[in-house]
C-alpha positions in Angstrom: -23.5 18.4 9.8 -20.4 16.2 9.9 -18.3 18.9 8.3 -19.5 21.4 10.9 -18.6 19.0 13.7 -15.1 18.4 12.3 -14.5 22.1 11.9 -15.6 22.8 15.5 -13.4 20.0 16.7 -10.4 21.3 14.7 -11.0 24.8 16.2 -11.1 23.3 19.7 -7.9 21.4 19.2 -6.2 24.5 17.9 -7.3 26.4 21.0 -5.9 23.7 23.2 -2.6 23.8 21.3 -2.5 27.5 21.6 -3.0 27.4 25.4 -0.5 24.6 25.8 2.0 26.6 23.7 1.6 29.7 26.0 2.4 27.5 29.0 5.3 25.8 27.3 6.7 29.2 26.1 6.7 30.6 29.6 8.3 27.4 31.0 11.0 27.6 28.3 11.7 31.2 29.2 12.1 30.3 32.9 14.4 27.4 32.1 16.6 29.6 29.8 16.8 32.2 32.5 17.7 29.6 35.1 20.3 28.2 32.7 21.9 31.6 32.2 21.9 32.3 35.9 23.6 29.0 36.7 26.2 29.4 34.0 27.2 32.8 35.4 27.4 31.7 39.0 30.9 31.4 40.5 30.0 28.4 42.6 32.0 25.2 41.9 29.4 23.0 43.6 28.6 19.8 41.6 24.9 20.4 42.5 25.0 23.7 40.7 26.7 22.2 37.7 24.1 19.4 37.6 21.3 22.0 37.9 22.7 23.9 35.0 22.7 20.8 32.8 19.1 20.0 33.8 18.0 23.5 33.1 19.7 23.5 29.6 18.1 20.1 28.7 14.7 21.4 29.9 15.0 24.5 27.8 15.9 22.5 24.7 13.1 20.0 25.3 10.5 22.7 25.8 11.8 24.5 22.7 11.3 21.3 20.6 7.8 20.8 22.1 6.9 24.4 21.2 7.9 23.7 17.6 5.7 20.6 17.5 2.8 22.7 18.9 3.4 25.3 16.2 3.2 22.7 13.5 0.1 21.2 15.1 -1.6 24.6 15.2 -0.6 25.1 11.5 -2.0 21.7 10.7 -5.4 22.5 12.1 -5.5 25.7 10.1 -4.7 23.7 6.9 -7.4 21.2 7.8 -10.0 24.0 7.8 -8.6 25.6 4.6 -7.4 28.7 6.5 -4.0 28.6 4.7 -5.5 28.2 1.2 -3.6 30.2 -1.4 -5.4 32.8 -3.5 -4.9 33.1 -7.2 -2.3 35.7 -8.3 -1.7 37.0 -11.8 1.7 35.2 -12.0 -0.2 31.8 -11.6 -2.2 32.5 -14.8 0.8 33.7 -16.9 3.0 30.8 -15.8 0.3 28.2 -16.7 -0.2 29.9 -20.1 3.5 29.8 -20.7 3.7 26.1 -19.8 0.7 25.4 -22.1 2.4 27.2 -25.0 5.5 25.0 -24.4 3.4 21.8 -24.6 1.7 23.1 -27.7 5.0 23.6 -29.4 6.0 20.0 -28.5 2.7 18.5 -29.6 1.2 20.9 -32.2 -2.5 20.9 -32.5 -3.0 18.1 -30.0 -5.1 17.8 -26.9 -4.5 15.6 -23.9 -5.9 12.3 -25.3 -4.0 12.8 -28.6 -0.7 13.6 -26.7 -1.3 10.4 -24.6 -1.7 8.4 -27.8 1.5 9.8 -29.3 3.4 9.0 -26.1 2.0 5.5 -25.9 3.2 4.8 -29.5 6.8 5.6 -28.6 9.4 3.3 -27.2 10.4 3.5 -23.5 13.7 5.2 -24.4 11.9 7.7 -26.7 9.4 8.6 -24.0 12.3 9.2 -21.5 14.1 11.4 -24.0 10.9 13.3 -24.8 10.2 13.9 -21.1 13.8 15.1 -20.4 13.4 17.5 -23.3 10.0 18.8 -22.2 11.2 19.2 -18.6 14.1 21.4 -19.6 11.8 23.6 -21.8 9.1 23.9 -19.1 11.9 24.7 -16.5 13.1 27.5 -18.7 9.5 28.8 -19.1 9.1 28.7 -15.3 12.5 30.5 -14.8 14.1 27.7 -12.8 17.1 25.5 -13.6 17.0 22.3 -11.5 18.7 19.1 -12.5 16.2 16.6 -14.0 16.6 12.9 -13.2 14.3 10.2 -14.5 14.9 7.1 -12.5 13.0 4.4 -10.5 11.6 5.8 -7.2 10.0 4.1 -4.2 6.5 2.7 -4.8 3.8 5.3 -4.6 6.1 8.2 -5.7 5.5 9.8 -9.1 8.2 12.4 -8.5 10.0 14.5 -5.9 11.9 17.7 -5.5 15.0 18.0 -3.3 15.9 21.6 -2.7 19.3 20.8 -1.2 20.3 19.3 -4.6 18.0 21.5 -6.6 16.9 18.4 -8.4 13.6 17.1 -9.5 13.1 13.3 -9.8 10.5 11.7 -12.1 9.6 8.0 -11.6 10.8 6.1 -14.6 8.1 3.5 -14.0 5.6 6.1 -15.4 7.3 5.7 -18.8 7.6 1.9 -18.9 5.8 0.1 -21.8 3.4 -1.6 -19.4 2.2 1.8 -18.2 2.4 3.5 -21.6 -1.4 4.3 -21.5 -0.7 6.6 -18.5 2.5 8.1 -19.8 1.0 11.6 -19.9 1.0 11.5 -16.1 4.7 12.1 -16.3 4.0 15.6 -17.9 1.7 16.4 -14.9 4.5 15.2 -12.5 7.1 17.4 -14.3 4.9 20.5 -14.0 4.1 19.7 -10.3 7.8 19.1 -9.3 9.1 22.1 -11.3 6.5 24.2 -9.5 8.1 23.1 -6.2 11.5 24.2 -7.6 9.9 27.5 -8.4 8.4 27.9 -4.9 11.9 27.2 -3.4 13.5 29.7 -5.7 11.0 32.3 -4.5 11.8 31.4 -0.9 15.5 31.9 -1.7 14.8 35.4 -3.0 14.4 35.0 -6.8 11.9 37.5 -8.0 9.3 35.5 -9.8 6.3 37.8 -9.4 4.8 36.4 -6.3 3.4 38.6 -3.5 5.2 38.7 -0.2 2.2 37.1 1.4 2.5 34.1 -0.9 6.2 33.7 -0.3 5.6 33.8 3.5 3.0 31.0 3.0 5.5 28.9 1.0 8.2 29.5 3.6 6.0 28.5 6.5 4.8 25.4 4.8 8.3 24.4 3.8 9.2 24.6 7.5 6.2 22.6 8.6 5.5 20.1 5.8 3.1 17.2 6.0 4.1 14.0 4.3 2.0 12.1 1.8 0.6 9.7 4.4 -1.0 12.7 6.2 -4.6 13.7 5.4 -3.4 17.4 5.2 -0.9 16.6 2.4 -3.0 17.9 -0.5 -4.5 20.7 1.5 -1.1 22.3 2.4 -0.2 25.4 0.3 2.8 24.1 -1.6 1.1 20.9 -2.7 -2.3 22.4 -3.5 -0.5 25.2 -5.4 1.6 22.7 -7.5 -1.5 20.6 -8.3 -3.4 23.7 -9.2 -0.6 24.7 -11.6 -1.1 21.3 -13.4 -4.8 22.0 -13.6 -4.4 25.5 -14.9 -2.0 24.4 -17.6 -4.4 21.9 -19.0 -7.3 24.4 -18.7 -5.1 26.9 -20.7 -4.9 24.1 -23.3 -8.6 23.9 -23.4 -9.1 20.7 -21.5 -10.3 20.3 -17.9 -7.7 18.4 -15.9 -8.8 15.3 -14.0 -6.4 13.5 -11.8 
């Protein structure tokens, strides 16, 4: 019952956003036409100059408002699962490739045994191991970002910055006091490298994704919801990266549990 109400409320909000966007778009068009007309006028009147400035500012403000409405509409679609990604063959083959890479690093071991091996290492050994694994998984995923393991703000396991083409892994995950959860760093590496892969696809690298999938990545990258937003894990690029982690461990024969 509650789910039905939430879904109906989300649809109602989306409709309001759509109607508002239509009005804003028309108003923006009028402001742009007024601005163009005033710029082309031969009058040297201060009033005409002021009107031109006002029209330009109005057009810019309405354009910004329309972008916010576009994101709000997209957010409601995410909330209802309308932007959910389907599984493509490349998802399965990529996860299997990552799983093979982990098998080579930890022969004959499952997730609990890998965790035990990591916990037995020193901090420096764990960091070196994760750097090595990250490079090998990156090669498997056909991307080549810089990998940096360093302290990150509280609450962050990792991050990907497309401008630098760099993934960051929180070094805290590999400290001795958290050694019993050191395997989380492998999950984070897979997750962040998948973001690097998504960005490479957006940039035009042929990685086997459908055009529809790439459009979804591009749209989500433009309208991204931060970790403090309830839509964070539902948005395509985050849900896709977390699914890649799950598919990798399932390919290794163990159900992934966050």
